[in-house]
Every structure is written in structure tokens, then in C-alpha cells.
C-alpha positions as CSV (number, residue, x, y, z in Angstrom):
1,M,-145.2,-19.0,-35.7
2,T,-146.3,-15.4,-33.4
3,N,-142.9,-15.3,-32.1
4,Q,-141.1,-16.1,-35.6
5,R,-143.4,-13.4,-37.0
6,T,-142.5,-10.8,-34.4
7,S,-138.8,-11.6,-34.9
8,Y,-138.9,-10.6,-38.4
9,G,-140.6,-7.3,-37.5
10,E,-138.0,-6.7,-35.1
11,K,-135.3,-7.4,-38.2
12,L,-137.4,-5.4,-40.4
13,R,-138.1,-2.3,-38.2
14,T,-134.1,-2.5,-37.7
15,G,-132.4,-2.7,-40.6
16,L,-135.2,0.1,-41.5
17,K,-133.2,2.0,-38.8
18,I,-130.0,1.2,-39.7
19,A,-130.5,2.3,-43.7
20,G,-131.8,5.5,-42.3
21,H,-128.8,6.2,-41.2
22,F,-127.2,5.8,-44.3
23,L,-130.1,7.4,-46.6
24,P,-130.4,10.8,-47.3
25,E,-133.1,12.8,-45.5
26,L,-135.7,13.9,-48.2
27,P,-136.3,17.6,-47.7
28,H,-139.5,18.5,-45.6
29,S,-140.3,21.6,-47.6
30,R,-142.0,22.2,-50.9
31,W,-139.5,23.7,-52.3
32,G,-137.2,21.3,-51.3
33,R,-139.5,18.2,-52.6
34,R,-139.8,20.4,-56.0
35,L,-136.1,20.7,-56.4
36,L,-135.9,16.9,-56.0
37,G,-138.7,15.9,-58.0
38,G,-137.5,18.4,-60.8
39,F,-133.7,17.2,-60.4
40,M,-134.9,13.4,-60.9
41,V,-136.9,14.6,-63.6
42,L,-133.9,16.4,-65.5
43,V,-131.7,12.9,-64.8
44,L,-134.3,10.9,-66.6
45,L,-134.6,13.4,-69.2
46,A,-131.1,13.2,-70.0
47,L,-130.9,9.5,-70.0
48,G,-133.9,9.4,-72.1
49,T,-132.7,11.1,-74.6
50,M,-129.0,9.1,-74.5
51,Y,-131.1,6.5,-75.1
52,G,-132.6,7.7,-78.0
53,I,-129.8,8.7,-79.6
54,G,-128.0,5.7,-79.4
55,R,-131.4,3.7,-80.9
56,W,-131.3,6.0,-83.8
57,Y,-127.9,5.9,-84.3
58,V,-127.8,1.6,-84.5
59,H,-131.0,2.2,-86.4
60,S,-129.3,4.7,-89.1
61,V,-126.2,2.1,-89.3
62,S,-128.2,-1.0,-89.5
63,D,-128.4,-1.6,-93.1
64,Q,-124.7,-2.0,-93.1
65,P,-122.7,-5.2,-91.9
66,Q,-121.2,-5.7,-88.4
67,V,-117.8,-6.9,-88.4
68,I,-116.2,-8.5,-85.4
69,G,-112.7,-9.0,-86.1
70,A,-109.4,-8.9,-83.5
71,S,-106.3,-7.9,-82.8
72,F,-103.0,-9.6,-83.4
73,I,-99.9,-9.0,-82.3
74,P,-96.9,-11.1,-82.7
75,A,-95.0,-9.9,-79.9
76,Y,-97.4,-10.4,-77.3
77,A,-98.3,-13.9,-79.0
78,S,-94.3,-15.0,-78.3
79,S,-94.6,-13.5,-75.0
80,L,-97.3,-15.6,-74.2
81,G,-95.1,-19.2,-75.3
82,V,-97.6,-19.4,-78.5
83,D,-96.2,-19.6,-82.4
84,P,-97.3,-16.3,-83.5
85,Q,-97.5,-17.9,-87.2
86,Q,-99.8,-20.9,-85.8
87,T,-101.8,-18.3,-84.1
88,L,-102.5,-16.0,-86.6
89,D,-103.5,-19.2,-89.0
90,G,-106.1,-20.5,-86.4
91,M,-107.9,-17.1,-86.1
92,L,-108.1,-17.1,-90.2
93,N,-108.9,-20.5,-90.8
94,D,-110.1,-21.9,-88.2
95,L,-112.2,-19.0,-86.6
96,H,-112.6,-17.6,-89.6
97,V,-111.7,-13.8,-87.9
98,K,-112.2,-11.4,-91.5
99,H,-111.1,-8.4,-89.5
100,L,-107.5,-7.9,-88.0
101,R,-106.1,-5.0,-86.1
102,L,-102.3,-5.1,-86.7
103,V,-99.2,-3.1,-85.8
104,S,-95.9,-1.8,-87.3
105,Y,-94.0,-1.2,-84.3
106,W,-90.8,0.9,-85.1
107,D,-88.3,-0.6,-82.7
108,Q,-88.7,-4.0,-84.9
109,M,-88.8,-2.6,-88.2
110,E,-86.2,0.2,-88.0
111,P,-83.6,-1.7,-85.4
112,Q,-81.0,0.3,-87.1
113,P,-81.3,3.9,-89.1
114,G,-82.5,3.6,-92.6
115,S,-82.4,-0.3,-91.8
116,Y,-86.2,-1.5,-92.1
117,D,-87.0,-5.2,-91.9
118,F,-90.7,-5.6,-93.5
119,S,-90.4,-9.8,-93.0
120,Q,-92.8,-10.1,-90.1
121,L,-95.6,-7.8,-91.1
122,D,-95.0,-9.3,-94.6
123,W,-96.2,-12.5,-93.8
124,Q,-98.9,-11.1,-91.6
125,F,-100.0,-9.4,-95.2
126,A,-99.9,-12.5,-97.3
127,K,-101.7,-14.7,-94.6
128,A,-104.3,-12.2,-94.5
129,E,-104.8,-11.6,-97.9
130,A,-104.5,-15.2,-98.5
131,A,-107.7,-15.9,-96.5
132,G,-109.8,-12.7,-97.6
133,A,-109.6,-10.6,-94.4
134,K,-109.0,-7.0,-94.3
135,I,-106.7,-5.0,-92.2
136,T,-106.4,-1.9,-90.2
137,L,-102.9,-1.1,-90.2
138,S,-101.6,1.1,-86.3
139,V,-99.0,3.5,-87.4
140,G,-96.9,6.1,-85.7
141,L,-95.0,6.0,-82.2
142,R,-97.6,4.5,-79.8
143,Q,-99.2,1.5,-80.9
144,P,-101.5,-1.3,-78.8
145,R,-99.4,-2.8,-76.1
146,W,-96.9,-2.1,-73.4
147,P,-94.9,0.0,-73.4
148,E,-97.2,1.2,-75.8
149,C,-94.2,4.0,-77.2
150,H,-92.3,1.5,-79.3
151,A,-89.2,3.5,-80.0
152,P,-85.6,2.2,-81.1
153,S,-82.7,2.2,-79.0
154,W,-81.5,5.1,-81.2
155,V,-84.4,7.5,-80.4
156,D,-85.0,9.3,-77.2
157,T,-88.6,10.3,-77.8
158,S,-88.2,12.3,-74.2
159,R,-86.1,15.4,-76.7
160,P,-88.1,17.7,-78.2
161,S,-90.3,16.1,-80.9
162,A,-88.3,18.6,-83.7
163,E,-85.1,16.1,-82.5
164,W,-86.7,12.6,-83.8
165,Q,-90.3,13.7,-85.8
166,P,-88.8,13.5,-89.1
167,Q,-87.2,10.1,-88.7
168,L,-90.4,8.8,-87.1
169,E,-92.3,9.9,-90.1
170,K,-89.7,9.1,-92.5
171,F,-90.8,5.3,-91.0
172,M,-94.3,5.8,-91.4
173,T,-94.0,6.7,-95.1
174,A,-92.0,3.7,-95.7
175,V,-94.6,1.5,-94.2
176,V,-97.5,3.1,-95.8
177,N,-96.1,3.2,-99.0
178,R,-95.0,-0.6,-98.6
179,Y,-98.8,-1.4,-98.0
180,K,-101.4,1.0,-99.5
181,H,-101.2,-1.3,-102.4
182,S,-102.5,-4.0,-100.6
183,P,-106.2,-5.5,-101.2
184,A,-106.4,-6.7,-97.8
185,L,-105.6,-2.9,-96.7
186,Q,-109.1,-1.5,-95.1
187,S,-107.6,1.4,-93.1
188,Y,-104.9,3.0,-90.5
189,Q,-105.0,4.0,-87.0
190,I,-102.9,6.8,-86.4
191,E,-101.3,6.3,-83.2
192,N,-103.2,4.7,-80.2
193,E,-104.9,6.4,-77.9
194,F,-102.6,9.3,-78.2
195,F,-103.5,11.2,-75.3
196,L,-103.5,8.7,-72.7
197,K,-101.2,9.6,-70.3
198,G,-102.5,7.5,-67.4
199,F,-100.9,4.1,-69.2
200,G,-97.8,3.2,-71.2
201,I,-94.2,4.4,-71.3
202,C,-94.6,7.9,-73.4
203,T,-93.2,11.3,-73.0
204,N,-94.8,13.1,-76.0
205,F,-98.6,14.2,-76.5
206,E,-98.1,17.2,-78.7
207,R,-101.3,17.7,-80.9
208,S,-99.1,19.2,-83.5
209,R,-97.4,15.9,-83.9
210,L,-100.8,14.0,-84.1
211,V,-101.9,15.8,-87.0
212,S,-99.3,16.3,-89.0
213,E,-98.8,12.1,-88.9
214,F,-102.3,12.2,-89.7
215,N,-101.9,14.9,-92.8
216,L,-98.9,12.7,-93.6
217,V,-100.9,9.0,-94.2
218,K,-104.0,11.4,-95.9
219,K,-101.3,12.6,-98.2
220,L,-99.4,9.6,-99.2
221,D,-102.9,7.5,-99.4
222,P,-106.1,9.3,-99.5
223,K,-108.1,6.3,-100.5
224,H,-108.0,4.3,-97.8
225,T,-110.2,5.5,-94.0
226,S,-107.8,7.2,-91.3
227,I,-108.8,6.4,-87.6
228,V,-107.9,8.0,-84.5
229,N,-109.0,6.2,-80.9
230,R,-110.1,8.2,-78.0
231,S,-108.3,8.1,-74.7
232,N,-111.1,7.4,-72.5
233,N,-115.3,6.9,-72.2
234,A,-116.3,10.3,-70.7
235,L,-119.0,11.7,-72.3
236,G,-118.4,14.3,-75.2
237,T,-117.0,14.1,-78.7
238,P,-113.4,14.5,-79.9
239,M,-112.7,18.2,-80.3
240,G,-110.1,20.0,-82.8
241,A,-107.5,18.6,-85.0
242,P,-107.2,15.9,-86.8
243,I,-110.8,15.1,-87.5
244,A,-110.4,11.5,-88.3
245,D,-112.4,9.7,-91.2
246,E,-113.8,7.4,-88.0
247,Y,-113.0,7.4,-84.1
248,G,-112.3,4.1,-82.3
249,V,-113.0,3.5,-78.3
250,S,-112.0,0.8,-76.2
251,I,-114.6,-1.1,-74.1
252,Y,-112.6,-2.7,-71.0
253,R,-115.6,-5.0,-68.8
254,R,-113.9,-6.8,-65.8
255,V,-110.4,-4.7,-64.4
256,W,-108.6,-5.1,-61.1
257,D,-108.7,-2.1,-59.3
258,A,-105.4,-1.5,-57.7
259,T,-106.1,1.4,-55.5
260,L,-108.6,1.4,-53.2
261,T,-110.7,-2.0,-53.2
262,H,-108.3,-4.6,-54.4
263,R,-110.8,-6.5,-56.5
264,Y,-112.1,-6.9,-59.5
265,L,-114.3,-4.2,-60.6
266,E,-117.1,-4.8,-63.2
267,Y,-118.0,-1.2,-65.4
268,P,-121.9,-0.6,-65.3
269,W,-122.2,1.0,-68.5
270,P,-124.4,-0.6,-70.8
271,A,-124.0,-1.8,-74.4
272,W,-126.7,1.4,-75.4
273,F,-123.6,3.8,-73.9
274,Y,-121.6,2.9,-76.7
275,S,-124.3,3.5,-79.3
276,F,-124.7,7.0,-77.5
277,M,-121.5,7.8,-78.2
278,G,-121.4,6.8,-81.8
279,G,-124.8,8.6,-82.5
280,I,-123.0,11.9,-80.9
281,H,-120.0,11.3,-83.6
282,K,-122.3,10.9,-85.9
283,I,-124.6,14.6,-84.9
284,T,-121.5,16.6,-84.3
285,Q,-119.0,15.5,-86.8
286,G,-120.7,13.4,-89.7
287,R,-118.2,10.5,-88.3
288,D,-119.1,6.6,-87.4
289,L,-117.2,5.2,-83.7
290,M,-116.0,1.7,-83.9
291,I,-114.7,-0.6,-81.2
292,H,-110.9,-0.9,-81.5
293,E,-110.4,-2.5,-78.4
294,M,-112.9,-4.8,-76.7
295,Q,-111.7,-6.6,-73.8
296,A,-111.3,-10.3,-74.2
297,E,-108.5,-11.8,-72.1
298,A,-108.3,-11.7,-68.2
299,W,-106.9,-8.8,-66.6
300,A,-103.9,-9.8,-64.2
301,P,-103.7,-8.3,-60.6
302,H,-99.9,-8.4,-60.3
303,G,-97.7,-9.2,-63.3
304,T,-98.5,-10.8,-66.5
305,V,-101.5,-12.9,-67.6
306,N,-98.8,-16.1,-68.0
307,S,-97.6,-15.6,-64.3
308,I,-101.1,-16.2,-62.3
309,S,-102.9,-19.3,-61.9
310,L,-105.9,-20.4,-64.3
311,E,-108.3,-19.9,-61.4
312,E,-107.0,-16.4,-61.0
313,Q,-107.7,-15.9,-64.8
314,N,-110.8,-17.3,-64.6
315,K,-112.0,-14.6,-62.1
316,S,-111.6,-12.3,-65.0
317,L,-112.6,-14.0,-68.1
318,D,-113.8,-17.4,-68.7
319,A,-115.7,-19.1,-71.4
320,H,-118.9,-17.6,-69.9
321,R,-117.7,-14.0,-69.8
322,L,-116.2,-14.4,-73.0
323,A,-119.1,-15.4,-74.6
324,G,-120.9,-12.3,-72.8
325,R,-118.4,-9.8,-74.7
326,F,-118.9,-10.8,-78.1
327,E,-122.6,-10.5,-76.7
328,F,-122.2,-6.8,-75.1
329,A,-120.1,-5.8,-78.6
330,R,-122.8,-6.7,-80.9
331,D,-125.3,-5.0,-78.4
332,T,-124.0,-1.6,-79.2
333,G,-124.9,-2.1,-82.4
334,L,-121.0,-0.4,-83.7
335,R,-120.4,-1.6,-87.2
336,T,-116.6,-3.1,-86.3
337,V,-115.6,-4.8,-83.7
338,D,-112.2,-5.8,-83.1
339,M,-111.8,-8.3,-79.9
340,W,-108.5,-7.9,-77.9
341,G,-106.9,-10.7,-77.0
342,A,-107.1,-13.4,-79.5
343,E,-103.7,-14.6,-79.1
344,Y,-104.9,-15.4,-75.2
345,W,-107.7,-17.5,-76.1
346,Y,-104.4,-19.9,-78.0
347,Y,-102.4,-19.8,-74.6
348,R,-105.0,-20.9,-72.8
349,Q,-105.8,-23.7,-75.1
350,Q,-102.0,-24.8,-76.0
351,V,-100.0,-24.0,-73.2
352,L,-102.5,-23.9,-70.2
353,H,-104.7,-27.0,-71.9
354,D,-108.0,-25.5,-71.6
355,P,-109.0,-24.9,-75.3
356,S,-113.1,-23.3,-73.6
357,L,-111.9,-19.7,-75.2
358,V,-111.0,-21.0,-78.6
359,N,-114.4,-23.4,-78.5
360,V,-116.5,-20.1,-77.3
361,A,-114.8,-17.8,-79.9
362,R,-115.6,-20.3,-82.6
363,Q,-118.8,-20.5,-81.9
364,E,-119.4,-16.4,-82.1
365,Y,-117.3,-16.4,-85.1
366,A,-119.5,-18.7,-86.6
367,K,-122.4,-16.5,-85.9
């Protein structure tokens, strides 16, 4: 026993010596200790203030129902090998999703100048209306899913915007006028993370274009809410025009780091961080914050998600983690949440014969 205890003691002393090489040395002077103590107090005060603002915001909106919906993109469903109409039927009638974020891709709906094809969006609205669901309709050039900027082949968006923006706004006018009287329509999303330059194939980030599009939609349909999505999760609040009716933020919890570690990384932000962001928006602009993308699909280290094995997909998202995404979204207290990747749940069920994600979603939407 004595030798064993001695061995443990030696290991502990050795460990402490090694750790000492990596830990910052505490200041020896009185002023150094005071500065360090003051800095720690400031950090704790800042965190406490952020947490307090977050709790205040959650309490201020607690009388409003929390609605957890989902994005739906037919082209994405098709790329995964599942039928888009059957997938939307499942979301509405099996999962009972009551809020949808839909897209109006310019390249799909105006393949030739002045020739519109609304057929695909028509059946989505019809199904939502029949199920009593509400819709946020994404409009503009940049909309969810790769390549983000969905310009038709007859438009070159690398040219000055004055050459093609009138055609874009003419198309947006046709979209808004067609759907603004639908009982399912609740809001518009003007572009998608407009200023995000690190993702997607986009070449134009002029604020003046975003302002012009926002003003156009408000003029065509002043009765419905218009949303602008933030480009990142950094501290702060959107500055400058347009001042949206509501703002959106995306939340990704587990991603693949292809730059340094080459492994899956879990973002450390707690749910109350997003409550705090909601509070800051409310204090500075009098506007609410919603979650327009709550990550609920796997993140592929390479290629597309359906090009990797089920085992690899589960490293990023499995049934347990999906339940955690719903819980995290609820814990933020933000009142509107759109889950990101419902089409993927049906791919797992129908193509990979793994119903675990659909089963979790069914339970979560029933809460």
C-alpha cells in the first residue's frame, strides 16, 4: 500500500510540474494581482449582464407561443433521392409542422426572361393552406442552400448590379403579388445572410441593393412581416438600413473543421447566449430575433451528406443529438424556430432505412 501511495504521489507531483509549464504564471506583485483580479471581476460582470439580459428577454416574450417549424426545399429533397411532395406531406401531416420556410429560386421560376413557372411553389402553398400551416417565404437572389445565389443562366450577377437588378426586382414583384393574399403567408425573408462572403457562390454584397429589395417588398405588401437574417453569431446588433421588422440567426452546433483539426467540433455557446442576442436586438432596435436555421442534419466532412456512410453521418447527427437540437432551440426562448434539414430526416428513413430521426422529430413536434 505504501509503495502504491508513493507512486500516486509522485505521479501527482510530476503532473503538476508539467501543467505548470502550460499555465500562465500568476503575477507576484500586488498591482499585478489586483489587475488580474479586476479583469476577472469585469469578465464575471459582463457574463452576468449578458445572462441577465437574456433572461429578461425570455421573460418579456414568454406570453407568446413558441413555434418550432422547419425549412423545406424541394430541390434538396430530390437531390437526396426522396419525393418532394411526399416529404412535405410527411412534414405537415405526420410530424404536424405548423411553420414552413419556403424558397423562390429565381433560376427555377424564371428560366427565360419574363417566362414564369410558379407550379412548384403553388403546390407547396396549397399543401400548407390545407394543413393550416404558416409560411415564411424567402425572396431575392440569395436564398437557402448551395450555391446560395440562384441566378438564372441568362443573368450575369458579376456585372454591375444596375444591369440586372431591375430584372431581379421585376421577378420579386411577380412572386410577392402572386402569394401575398395566401392565408398561409406570414412573413418574407429578404435575401439570406446577405453579407456572408465566406460561403456560397455570390459576387454582389451592395447594401443599397438589399435596401432597395426590402423597400420593394414592404411597398408591395406592407401587411406582412419582413425578416433580414444576420450573417454571423458575433456579439452586436445589425447596423444601418434596412431596419427589418424582425431578424434571424442561424445556429450550427456540430461541424467539421477542414482547416486545422480535421475533426468534428462542437460550438460552446450556451442557449442563453442567443437569448442575450434577442435581448440586445430588442433593446437597441425594438425588434425580435428568430432562429431561421437550427442545424438538424449531418455535416459531411467532404462531398455531400448522401455520399458518406451512415456511420459517418451519425458522428455529426444521430437521434440523440437531434433531440438535443430541439431542446437547445427551446432553451433559447426565441419564439420562432425553423429546423434545418427535415428533408434529410426522410432521406435517412426512406433511402437508408433508418427511421430514428423521423421518430425523434415526431415526438418533438408533438410536445
